[in-house]
N, CA, C and O atoms as CSV, one atom per row, in Angstrom:
chain,resi,resn,atom,element,x,y,z
A,1,UNK,N,N,0.826,-1.048,-0.051
A,1,UNK,CA,C,-0.143,-0.085,-0.094
A,1,UNK,C,C,0.740,1.241,-0.027
A,1,UNK,O,O,1.851,1.100,0.484
A,2,UNK,N,N,0.411,2.424,-0.447
A,2,UNK,CA,C,1.076,3.655,-0.705
A,2,UNK,C,C,0.179,4.669,-0.228
A,2,UNK,O,O,-0.956,4.376,0.149
A,3,UNK,N,N,0.633,5.886,-0.221
A,3,UNK,CA,C,-0.307,7.187,0.178
A,3,UNK,C,C,-0.478,8.254,-0.817
A,3,UNK,O,O,0.425,8.816,-1.436
A,4,UNK,N,N,-1.861,8.488,-0.906
A,4,UNK,CA,C,-2.259,9.590,-1.804
A,4,UNK,C,C,-2.476,10.627,-0.977
A,4,UNK,O,O,-3.108,10.646,0.080
A,5,UNK,N,N,-1.773,11.688,-1.666
A,5,UNK,CA,C,-1.896,13.055,-1.105
A,5,UNK,C,C,-2.660,13.996,-2.050
A,5,UNK,O,O,-2.110,14.155,-3.139
A,6,UNK,N,N,-3.656,14.561,-1.883
A,6,UNK,CA,C,-4.453,15.391,-2.760
A,6,UNK,C,C,-4.497,17.010,-2.246
A,6,UNK,O,O,-4.970,17.432,-1.191
A,7,UNK,N,N,-3.932,17.677,-3.197
A,7,UNK,CA,C,-3.961,19.186,-2.866
A,7,UNK,C,C,-4.465,20.200,-4.038
A,7,UNK,O,O,-4.324,19.876,-5.217
A,8,UNK,N,N,-4.976,21.268,-3.719
A,8,UNK,CA,C,-5.533,22.109,-4.528
A,8,UNK,C,C,-4.956,23.693,-4.493
A,8,UNK,O,O,-4.563,24.153,-3.421
A,9,UNK,N,N,-4.932,24.316,-5.439
A,9,UNK,CA,C,-4.395,25.865,-5.474
A,9,UNK,C,C,-5.814,26.418,-6.042
A,9,UNK,O,O,-6.448,25.935,-6.980
A,10,UNK,N,N,-6.114,27.386,-5.362
A,10,UNK,CA,C,-7.349,28.492,-5.964
A,10,UNK,C,C,-6.712,29.799,-5.870
A,10,UNK,O,O,-6.032,30.146,-4.904
A,11,UNK,N,N,-6.948,30.518,-6.899
A,11,UNK,CA,C,-6.212,31.679,-6.701
A,11,UNK,C,C,-7.516,32.818,-6.464
A,11,UNK,O,O,-8.678,32.446,-6.301
A,12,UNK,N,N,-7.128,34.125,-6.478
A,12,UNK,CA,C,-7.942,35.062,-6.120
A,12,UNK,C,C,-9.484,35.100,-6.941
A,12,UNK,O,O,-10.568,35.359,-6.418
A,13,UNK,N,N,-9.234,34.776,-8.308
A,13,UNK,CA,C,-10.309,34.741,-9.110
A,13,UNK,C,C,-11.243,33.348,-9.046
A,13,UNK,O,O,-12.227,33.264,-9.781
A,14,UNK,N,N,-10.942,32.423,-8.268
A,14,UNK,CA,C,-11.536,31.166,-7.919
A,14,UNK,C,C,-10.956,30.116,-9.109
A,14,UNK,O,O,-11.432,28.984,-9.196
A,15,UNK,N,N,-9.968,30.548,-9.951
A,15,UNK,CA,C,-9.382,29.543,-10.666
A,15,UNK,C,C,-8.828,28.362,-9.691
A,15,UNK,O,O,-8.265,28.530,-8.609
A,16,UNK,N,N,-9.117,27.146,-10.323
A,16,UNK,CA,C,-8.512,25.975,-9.390
A,16,UNK,C,C,-7.531,25.155,-10.149
A,16,UNK,O,O,-7.555,25.161,-11.379
A,17,UNK,N,N,-6.665,24.445,-9.476
A,17,UNK,CA,C,-5.841,23.465,-10.045
A,17,UNK,C,C,-5.783,22.329,-8.836
A,17,UNK,O,O,-5.652,22.648,-7.655
A,18,UNK,N,N,-5.897,20.991,-9.287
A,18,UNK,CA,C,-5.717,20.111,-8.322
A,18,UNK,C,C,-4.426,18.933,-8.871
A,18,UNK,O,O,-4.098,18.541,-9.990
A,19,UNK,N,N,-3.978,18.663,-7.630
A,19,UNK,CA,C,-2.801,17.392,-7.859
A,19,UNK,C,C,-2.922,16.424,-6.851
A,19,UNK,O,O,-2.951,16.681,-5.648
A,20,UNK,N,N,-3.008,15.069,-7.461
A,20,UNK,CA,C,-2.676,13.849,-6.609
A,20,UNK,C,C,-1.289,13.405,-6.568
A,20,UNK,O,O,-0.701,13.234,-7.635
A,21,UNK,N,N,-0.868,13.259,-5.777
A,21,UNK,CA,C,0.513,12.580,-5.832
A,21,UNK,C,C,0.610,11.270,-4.668
A,21,UNK,O,O,0.163,11.353,-3.524
A,22,UNK,N,N,1.136,10.348,-5.110
A,22,UNK,CA,C,1.090,8.961,-4.445
A,22,UNK,C,C,2.590,8.929,-3.903
A,22,UNK,O,O,3.532,9.329,-4.586
A,23,UNK,N,N,2.711,8.471,-2.753
A,23,UNK,CA,C,3.984,8.499,-1.991
A,23,UNK,C,C,4.129,6.808,-1.598
A,23,UNK,O,O,3.175,6.049,-1.429
A,24,UNK,N,N,5.599,6.444,-1.501
A,24,UNK,CA,C,5.581,4.840,-1.168
A,24,UNK,C,C,5.463,4.796,0.259
A,24,UNK,O,O,5.990,5.658,0.962
A,25,UNK,N,N,4.776,3.801,0.746
A,25,UNK,CA,C,4.620,3.470,2.115
A,25,UNK,C,C,3.296,4.184,2.764
A,25,UNK,O,O,2.809,5.074,2.068
A,26,UNK,N,N,2.826,3.977,3.681
A,26,UNK,CA,C,1.804,4.290,4.425
A,26,UNK,C,C,1.780,5.074,5.665
A,26,UNK,O,O,2.651,4.705,6.453
A,27,UNK,N,N,1.021,6.079,6.094
A,27,UNK,CA,C,0.655,6.597,7.391
A,27,UNK,C,C,-0.182,6.255,8.140
A,27,UNK,O,O,-1.279,5.897,7.711
A,28,UNK,N,N,0.147,6.274,9.657
A,28,UNK,CA,C,-1.036,5.820,10.454
A,28,UNK,C,C,-2.028,6.967,10.416
A,28,UNK,O,O,-1.768,8.101,10.013
A,29,UNK,N,N,-3.326,6.497,10.934
A,29,UNK,CA,C,-4.097,7.659,11.070
A,29,UNK,C,C,-3.972,8.697,11.498
A,29,UNK,O,O,-4.449,9.729,11.026
A,30,UNK,N,N,-2.909,8.527,13.046
A,30,UNK,CA,C,-2.496,9.511,13.669
A,30,UNK,C,C,-1.533,10.307,13.105
A,30,UNK,O,O,-1.405,11.459,13.519
A,31,UNK,N,N,-0.683,9.792,12.036
A,31,UNK,CA,C,0.298,10.646,11.371
A,31,UNK,C,C,-0.477,11.693,10.462
A,31,UNK,O,O,-0.131,12.866,10.327
A,32,UNK,N,N,-1.878,10.933,9.692
A,32,UNK,CA,C,-2.418,11.949,8.805
A,32,UNK,C,C,-2.980,13.069,9.290
A,32,UNK,O,O,-3.060,14.134,8.679
A,33,UNK,N,N,-3.501,12.779,10.733
A,33,UNK,CA,C,-4.148,13.871,11.467
A,33,UNK,C,C,-3.073,15.030,11.805
A,33,UNK,O,O,-3.315,16.237,11.807
A,34,UNK,N,N,-1.784,14.388,12.100
A,34,UNK,CA,C,-0.887,15.376,12.583
A,34,UNK,C,C,-0.430,16.267,11.399
A,34,UNK,O,O,-0.036,17.426,11.530
A,35,UNK,N,N,-0.523,15.626,10.287
A,35,UNK,CA,C,-0.155,16.435,8.966
A,35,UNK,C,C,-1.410,17.565,8.855
A,35,UNK,O,O,-1.120,18.757,8.962
A,36,UNK,N,N,-2.403,17.273,8.702
A,36,UNK,CA,C,-3.481,18.197,8.729
A,36,UNK,C,C,-3.244,19.253,9.861
A,36,UNK,O,O,-3.101,20.438,9.559
A,37,UNK,N,N,-3.201,18.823,11.188
A,37,UNK,CA,C,-2.904,19.847,12.250
A,37,UNK,C,C,-1.962,20.871,12.034
A,37,UNK,O,O,-2.112,22.010,12.477
A,38,UNK,N,N,-0.876,20.456,11.283
A,38,UNK,CA,C,0.198,21.507,11.077
A,38,UNK,C,C,-0.158,22.700,9.959
A,38,UNK,O,O,0.529,23.702,9.765
A,39,UNK,N,N,-1.469,22.329,9.231
A,39,UNK,CA,C,-1.842,23.345,8.267
A,39,UNK,C,C,-2.476,24.482,8.950
A,39,UNK,O,O,-2.916,24.314,10.088
A,40,UNK,N,N,-2.571,25.695,8.330
A,40,UNK,CA,C,-3.037,26.905,8.855
A,40,UNK,C,C,-4.490,26.768,8.446
A,40,UNK,O,O,-4.843,25.947,7.600
A,41,UNK,N,N,-5.359,27.624,9.091
A,41,UNK,CA,C,-6.693,27.758,8.704
A,41,UNK,C,C,-7.521,26.654,8.187
A,41,UNK,O,O,-7.809,25.771,8.994
A,42,UNK,N,N,-7.992,26.547,6.862
A,42,UNK,CA,C,-8.907,25.766,6.294
A,42,UNK,C,C,-7.548,24.816,5.442
A,42,UNK,O,O,-7.291,24.894,4.240
A,43,UNK,N,N,-7.022,24.181,6.193
A,43,UNK,CA,C,-5.943,23.100,5.789
A,43,UNK,C,C,-5.052,23.891,4.698
A,43,UNK,O,O,-4.744,23.388,3.618
A,44,UNK,N,N,-4.738,24.969,5.037
A,44,UNK,CA,C,-3.707,25.608,4.076
A,44,UNK,C,C,-2.314,25.282,4.317
A,44,UNK,O,O,-1.902,25.041,5.451
A,45,UNK,N,N,-1.599,25.268,3.317
A,45,UNK,CA,C,0.025,24.940,3.346
A,45,UNK,C,C,0.494,25.613,2.149
A,45,UNK,O,O,-0.121,26.175,1.242
A,46,UNK,N,N,1.842,25.406,2.382
A,46,UNK,CA,C,2.916,25.843,1.288
A,46,UNK,C,C,3.503,24.671,0.737
A,46,UNK,O,O,4.440,24.184,1.369
A,47,UNK,N,N,3.156,24.150,-0.262
A,47,UNK,CA,C,3.489,22.748,-0.903
A,47,UNK,C,C,5.056,22.658,-0.737
A,47,UNK,O,O,5.575,21.778,-0.050
A,48,UNK,N,N,5.986,23.902,-1.602
A,48,UNK,CA,C,7.382,23.974,-1.650
A,48,UNK,C,C,8.280,23.579,-0.211
A,48,UNK,O,O,9.378,23.023,-0.231
A,49,UNK,N,N,7.591,23.975,0.944
A,49,UNK,CA,C,8.088,23.817,2.124
A,49,UNK,C,C,7.908,22.491,2.604
A,49,UNK,O,O,8.340,22.211,3.723
A,50,UNK,N,N,7.276,21.559,1.848
A,50,UNK,CA,C,7.320,19.898,2.249
A,50,UNK,C,C,7.770,19.251,1.058
A,50,UNK,O,O,7.397,18.097,0.843
A,51,UNK,N,N,8.556,19.866,0.222
A,51,UNK,CA,C,9.050,18.959,-1.137
A,51,UNK,C,C,7.773,18.806,-2.322
A,51,UNK,O,O,8.117,18.317,-3.399
A,52,UNK,N,N,6.587,19.133,-2.186
A,52,UNK,CA,C,5.759,19.275,-3.110
A,52,UNK,C,C,5.671,20.331,-4.153
A,52,UNK,O,O,5.849,21.497,-3.799
A,53,UNK,N,N,5.413,20.055,-5.417
A,53,UNK,CA,C,5.356,21.040,-6.339
A,53,UNK,C,C,4.124,22.152,-6.080
A,53,UNK,O,O,3.004,21.815,-5.694
A,54,UNK,N,N,4.495,23.430,-6.339
A,54,UNK,CA,C,3.553,24.428,-6.468
A,54,UNK,C,C,2.608,24.373,-7.571
A,54,UNK,O,O,2.999,23.817,-8.597
A,55,UNK,N,N,1.462,24.841,-7.540
A,55,UNK,CA,C,0.605,24.499,-8.838
A,55,UNK,C,C,0.259,25.952,-9.256
A,55,UNK,O,O,-0.387,26.003,-10.302
A,56,UNK,N,N,0.502,26.975,-8.757
A,56,UNK,CA,C,0.042,28.181,-9.557
A,56,UNK,C,C,0.471,28.319,-10.951
A,56,UNK,O,O,-0.399,28.747,-11.710
A,57,UNK,N,N,1.519,28.075,-11.417
A,57,UNK,CA,C,2.088,28.112,-12.739
A,57,UNK,C,C,0.963,27.288,-13.784
A,57,UNK,O,O,0.777,27.694,-14.931
A,58,UNK,N,N,0.363,26.281,-13.319
A,58,UNK,CA,C,-0.609,25.684,-14.211
A,58,UNK,C,C,-1.580,26.673,-14.626
A,58,UNK,O,O,-2.075,26.517,-15.742
A,59,UNK,N,N,-1.977,27.762,-13.859
A,59,UNK,CA,C,-3.146,28.463,-14.272
A,59,UNK,C,C,-2.602,29.682,-15.155
A,59,UNK,O,O,-3.378,30.525,-15.605
A,60,UNK,N,N,-1.372,29.721,-15.351
A,60,UNK,CA,C,-0.978,31.061,-16.151
A,60,UNK,C,C,-1.551,30.988,-17.574
A,60,UNK,O,O,-1.493,31.993,-18.282
A,61,UNK,N,N,-2.116,29.824,-18.041
A,61,UNK,CA,C,-2.756,29.703,-19.623
A,61,UNK,C,C,-4.168,30.494,-19.300
A,61,UNK,O,O,-4.789,30.930,-20.270
A,62,UNK,N,N,-4.667,30.684,-18.057
A,62,UNK,CA,C,-6.139,31.046,-17.774
A,62,UNK,C,C,-5.997,32.426,-17.210
A,62,UNK,O,O,-6.870,33.239,-17.512
A,63,UNK,N,N,-5.105,32.765,-16.504
A,63,UNK,CA,C,-5.338,33.929,-15.699
A,63,UNK,C,C,-3.933,34.623,-15.410
A,63,UNK,O,O,-3.164,33.986,-14.690
A,64,UNK,N,N,-3.596,35.621,-15.799
A,64,UNK,CA,C,-2.401,36.495,-15.350
A,64,UNK,C,C,-2.335,36.316,-13.888
A,64,UNK,O,O,-3.277,36.576,-13.139
A,65,UNK,N,N,-1.198,35.868,-13.510
A,65,UNK,CA,C,-0.898,35.773,-11.811
A,65,UNK,C,C,-0.738,37.206,-11.247
A,65,UNK,O,O,0.218,37.848,-11.682
A,66,UNK,N,N,-1.490,37.747,-10.404
A,66,UNK,CA,C,-1.627,38.984,-10.006
A,66,UNK,C,C,-1.321,38.757,-8.161
A,66,UNK,O,O,-2.163,38.510,-7.297
A,67,UNK,N,N,-0.058,38.917,-8.027
A,67,UNK,CA,C,0.533,38.737,-6.763
A,67,UNK,C,C,-0.171,39.556,-5.727
A,67,UNK,O,O,-0.235,39.202,-4.550
A,68,UNK,N,N,-0.737,40.738,-6.225
A,68,UNK,CA,C,-1.383,41.614,-5.123
A,68,UNK,C,C,-2.645,40.900,-4.511
A,68,UNK,O,O,-2.963,41.080,-3.335
A,69,UNK,N,N,-3.197,40.259,-5.179
A,69,UNK,CA,C,-4.497,39.546,-4.947
A,69,UNK,C,C,-4.328,37.832,-4.756
A,69,UNK,O,O,-5.088,37.094,-4.129
A,70,UNK,N,N,-3.238,37.504,-5.411
A,70,UNK,CA,C,-3.263,36.086,-5.309
A,70,UNK,C,C,-1.953,35.716,-4.351
A,70,UNK,O,O,-1.184,36.590,-3.950
A,71,UNK,N,N,-1.817,34.455,-4.072
A,71,UNK,CA,C,-0.974,33.854,-2.898
A,71,UNK,C,C,-0.326,32.500,-3.116
A,71,UNK,O,O,-0.736,31.851,-4.078
A,72,UNK,N,N,0.610,31.996,-2.373
A,72,UNK,CA,C,1.143,30.762,-2.647
A,72,UNK,C,C,0.470,29.706,-1.922
A,72,UNK,O,O,0.890,28.561,-2.090
A,73,UNK,N,N,-0.625,29.927,-1.050
A,73,UNK,CA,C,-1.470,28.823,-0.077
A,73,UNK,C,C,-1.948,27.929,-1.031
A,73,UNK,O,O,-2.497,28.261,-2.082
A,74,UNK,N,N,-1.736,26.793,-0.656
A,74,UNK,CA,C,-2.736,25.570,-1.285
A,74,UNK,C,C,-3.603,25.061,-0.198
A,74,UNK,O,O,-3.561,25.517,0.944
A,75,UNK,N,N,-4.355,24.148,-0.561
A,75,UNK,CA,C,-5.265,23.417,0.288
A,75,UNK,C,C,-5.022,21.999,0.457
A,75,UNK,O,O,-5.097,21.344,-0.583
A,76,UNK,N,N,-4.735,21.338,1.576
A,76,UNK,CA,C,-4.496,19.927,1.711
A,76,UNK,C,C,-5.969,19.409,1.613
A,76,UNK,O,O,-6.870,19.946,2.257
A,77,UNK,N,N,-6.155,18.460,0.871
A,77,UNK,CA,C,-7.545,18.106,0.657
A,77,UNK,C,C,-7.679,16.700,1.307
A,77,UNK,O,O,-8.607,16.532,2.098
A,78,UNK,N,N,-6.877,15.737,1.053
A,78,UNK,CA,C,-7.063,14.485,1.689
A,78,UNK,C,C,-5.598,13.687,1.600
A,78,UNK,O,O,-4.758,13.838,0.712
A,79,UNK,N,N,-5.517,12.837,2.703
A,79,UNK,CA,C,-4.512,11.667,2.789
A,79,UNK,C,C,-5.173,10.569,2.928
A,79,UNK,O,O,-6.014,10.433,3.816
A,80,UNK,N,N,-4.836,9.516,1.949
A,80,UNK,CA,C,-5.341,8.392,2.161
A,80,UNK,C,C,-4.679,7.147,1.457
A,80,UNK,O,O,-4.053,7.342,0.415
A,81,UNK,N,N,-4.776,6.009,1.923
A,81,UNK,CA,C,-4.272,4.570,1.525
A,81,UNK,C,C,-4.522,4.636,0.086
A,81,UNK,O,O,-5.477,5.285,-0.341
A,82,UNK,N,N,-3.751,4.026,-0.664
A,82,UNK,CA,C,-3.985,3.710,-2.001
A,82,UNK,C,C,-3.092,2.524,-2.651
A,82,UNK,O,O,-1.920,2.449,-2.283
A,83,UNK,N,N,-3.541,1.679,-3.514
A,83,UNK,CA,C,-2.698,0.656,-4.108
A,83,UNK,C,C,-2.064,1.343,-5.532
A,83,UNK,O,O,-1.633,0.648,-6.451
A,84,UNK,N,N,-2.078,2.559,-5.547
A,84,UNK,CA,C,-1.644,3.168,-7.089
A,84,UNK,C,C,-0.181,3.103,-6.768
A,84,UNK,O,O,0.251,3.076,-5.615
A,85,UNK,N,N,0.641,3.076,-7.972
A,85,UNK,CA,C,2.103,3.327,-7.617
A,85,UNK,C,C,2.618,4.445,-7.467
A,85,UNK,O,O,2.191,5.323,-8.216
A,86,UNK,N,N,3.527,4.758,-6.629
A,86,UNK,CA,C,4.174,6.116,-6.247
A,86,UNK,C,C,4.435,6.922,-7.612
A,86,UNK,O,O,4.957,6.387,-8.589
A,87,UNK,N,N,4.040,8.196,-7.584
A,87,UNK,CA,C,4.193,9.313,-8.707
A,87,UNK,C,C,5.519,10.216,-8.368
A,87,UNK,O,O,5.991,10.892,-9.282
A,88,UNK,N,N,6.063,10.236,-7.208
A,88,UNK,CA,C,7.226,10.949,-6.769
A,88,UNK,C,C,8.027,10.021,-6.188
A,88,UNK,O,O,7.604,8.902,-5.900
A,89,UNK,N,N,9.335,10.433,-5.953
A,89,UNK,CA,C,10.343,9.622,-5.150
A,89,UNK,C,C,10.173,9.801,-3.660
A,89,UNK,O,O,10.610,8.921,-2.918
A,90,UNK,N,N,9.639,10.750,-3.214
A,90,UNK,CA,C,9.518,11.052,-1.784
A,90,UNK,C,C,8.634,9.834,-1.120
A,90,UNK,O,O,7.723,9.258,-1.714
A,91,UNK,N,N,9.005,9.590,0.028
A,91,UNK,CA,C,8.196,8.462,0.563
A,91,UNK,C,C,7.172,9.259,1.431
A,91,UNK,O,O,7.244,10.482,1.551
A,92,UNK,N,N,6.010,8.330,2.156
A,92,UNK,CA,C,5.233,8.759,3.025
A,92,UNK,C,C,5.751,9.352,4.378
A,92,UNK,O,O,5.195,10.281,4.964
A,93,UNK,N,N,6.903,8.696,4.815
A,93,UNK,CA,C,7.475,9.135,5.979
A,93,UNK,C,C,8.337,10.335,5.928
A,93,UNK,O,O,8.480,11.187,6.805
A,94,UNK,N,N,8.950,10.258,4.630
A,94,UNK,CA,C,9.511,11.571,4.575
A,94,UNK,C,C,8.578,12.860,4.574
A,94,UNK,O,O,8.938,13.816,5.260
A,95,UNK,N,N,7.486,12.934,3.895
A,95,UNK,CA,C,6.946,14.015,3.795
A,95,UNK,C,C,6.086,14.149,5.232
A,95,UNK,O,O,5.783,15.294,5.566
A,96,UNK,N,N,5.722,13.156,6.007
A,96,UNK,CA,C,5.442,13.241,7.383
A,96,UNK,C,C,6.226,14.037,8.123
A,96,UNK,O,O,5.824,15.090,8.618
A,97,UNK,N,N,7.700,13.466,8.278
A,97,UNK,CA,C,8.779,14.320,8.653
A,97,UNK,C,C,8.851,15.664,8.286
A,97,UNK,O,O,9.066,16.413,9.239
A,98,UNK,N,N,8.725,16.246,7.099
A,98,UNK,CA,C,8.711,17.439,6.785
A,98,UNK,C,C,7.616,18.202,7.217
A,98,UNK,O,O,7.741,19.355,7.631
A,99,UNK,N,N,6.474,17.565,7.132
A,99,UNK,CA,C,5.203,18.318,7.686
A,99,UNK,C,C,5.420,18.701,9.296
A,99,UNK,O,O,5.139,19.804,9.764
A,100,UNK,N,N,5.935,17.656,10.008
A,100,UNK,CA,C,5.893,17.710,11.426
A,100,UNK,C,C,7.087,18.942,11.885
A,100,UNK,O,O,7.022,19.658,12.884
A,101,UNK,N,N,8.026,18.937,10.970
A,101,UNK,CA,C,9.104,19.933,11.314
A,101,UNK,C,C,8.706,21.466,10.878
A,101,UNK,O,O,9.393,22.423,11.235
A,102,UNK,N,N,7.656,21.589,10.160
A,102,UNK,CA,C,7.191,23.097,10.004
A,102,UNK,C,C,6.827,23.605,11.337
A,102,UNK,O,O,6.230,23.003,12.229
A,103,UNK,N,N,7.367,25.039,11.327
A,103,UNK,CA,C,6.881,25.910,12.297
A,103,UNK,C,C,6.000,26.926,11.970
A,103,UNK,O,O,5.084,27.376,12.657
A,104,UNK,N,N,6.423,27.308,10.658
A,104,UNK,CA,C,5.512,28.361,10.086
A,104,UNK,C,C,5.781,28.252,8.463
A,104,UNK,O,O,6.857,27.996,7.924
A,105,UNK,N,N,4.752,28.465,7.950
A,105,UNK,CA,C,4.522,28.256,6.537
A,105,UNK,C,C,5.195,29.410,5.801
A,105,UNK,O,O,4.732,30.533,6.002
A,106,UNK,N,N,6.350,29.259,4.877
A,106,UNK,CA,C,7.085,30.273,4.373
A,106,UNK,C,C,6.608,30.745,2.989
A,106,UNK,O,O,7.171,30.440,1.938
A,107,UNK,N,N,5.394,31.605,3.106
A,107,UNK,CA,C,4.685,32.204,1.883
A,107,UNK,C,C,5.586,33.211,1.042
A,107,UNK,O,O,5.534,33.280,-0.186
A,108,UNK,N,N,6.342,33.913,1.771
A,108,UNK,CA,C,7.413,34.863,1.349
A,108,UNK,C,C,8.331,34.432,0.298
A,108,UNK,O,O,8.621,35.085,-0.704
A,109,UNK,N,N,8.803,33.159,0.647
A,109,UNK,CA,C,9.787,32.524,0.028
A,109,UNK,C,C,9.179,31.767,-1.116
A,109,UNK,O,O,9.825,31.591,-2.149
A,110,UNK,N,N,7.907,31.295,-0.961
A,110,UNK,CA,C,7.233,30.736,-2.035
A,110,UNK,C,C,6.793,31.742,-3.192
A,110,UNK,O,O,6.689,31.402,-4.370
A,111,UNK,N,N,6.548,33.032,-2.700
A,111,UNK,CA,C,6.130,34.008,-3.748
A,111,UNK,C,C,7.506,34.197,-4.506
A,111,UNK,O,O,7.522,34.013,-5.723
A,112,UNK,N,N,8.551,34.522,-3.900
A,112,UNK,CA,C,9.834,34.840,-4.296
A,112,UNK,C,C,10.177,33.727,-5.411
A,112,UNK,O,O,10.636,34.088,-6.495
A,113,UNK,N,N,9.956,32.420,-5.134
A,113,UNK,CA,C,10.426,31.381,-5.976
A,113,UNK,C,C,9.671,31.546,-7.187
A,113,UNK,O,O,10.316,31.433,-8.229
A,114,UNK,N,N,8.425,31.791,-7.275
A,114,UNK,CA,C,7.373,31.931,-8.462
A,114,UNK,C,C,7.929,33.207,-9.411
A,114,UNK,O,O,8.094,33.109,-10.627
A,115,UNK,N,N,8.170,34.344,-8.672
A,115,UNK,CA,C,8.362,35.404,-9.477
A,115,UNK,C,C,9.830,35.304,-10.002
A,115,UNK,O,O,10.074,36.055,-10.946
A,116,UNK,N,N,10.687,34.640,-9.632
A,116,UNK,CA,C,12.064,34.432,-10.132
A,116,UNK,C,C,12.213,33.552,-11.303
A,116,UNK,O,O,13.281,33.537,-11.916
A,117,UNK,N,N,11.246,32.841,-11.646
A,117,UNK,CA,C,11.236,31.738,-12.679
A,117,UNK,C,C,10.963,32.464,-14.143
A,117,UNK,O,O,10.907,31.784,-15.168
């Protein structure tokens, strides 16, 4: 079994892009809950802080990125077991460790990363 992590980016104009990533290995229910508890507000997080890809750029074809009203915050939607094959090299335990190690989400660094591309 592996772990499926689903997350979403929603910009200020309510355009959305979704991503599912499958990581090798499984997490306990307590580990999954701990990851959600590290998120801000409505399951908000900065994916780059834990080694996941940011999704803002996928909206560029639909919307010009206006950083005065948009942001680097994504929504963690679900974490569940799956029989699907891994889609990235990071393991479930590695992403769990990264989430648990977060003291504060670094949205300023994430914005600079996107602006410098």
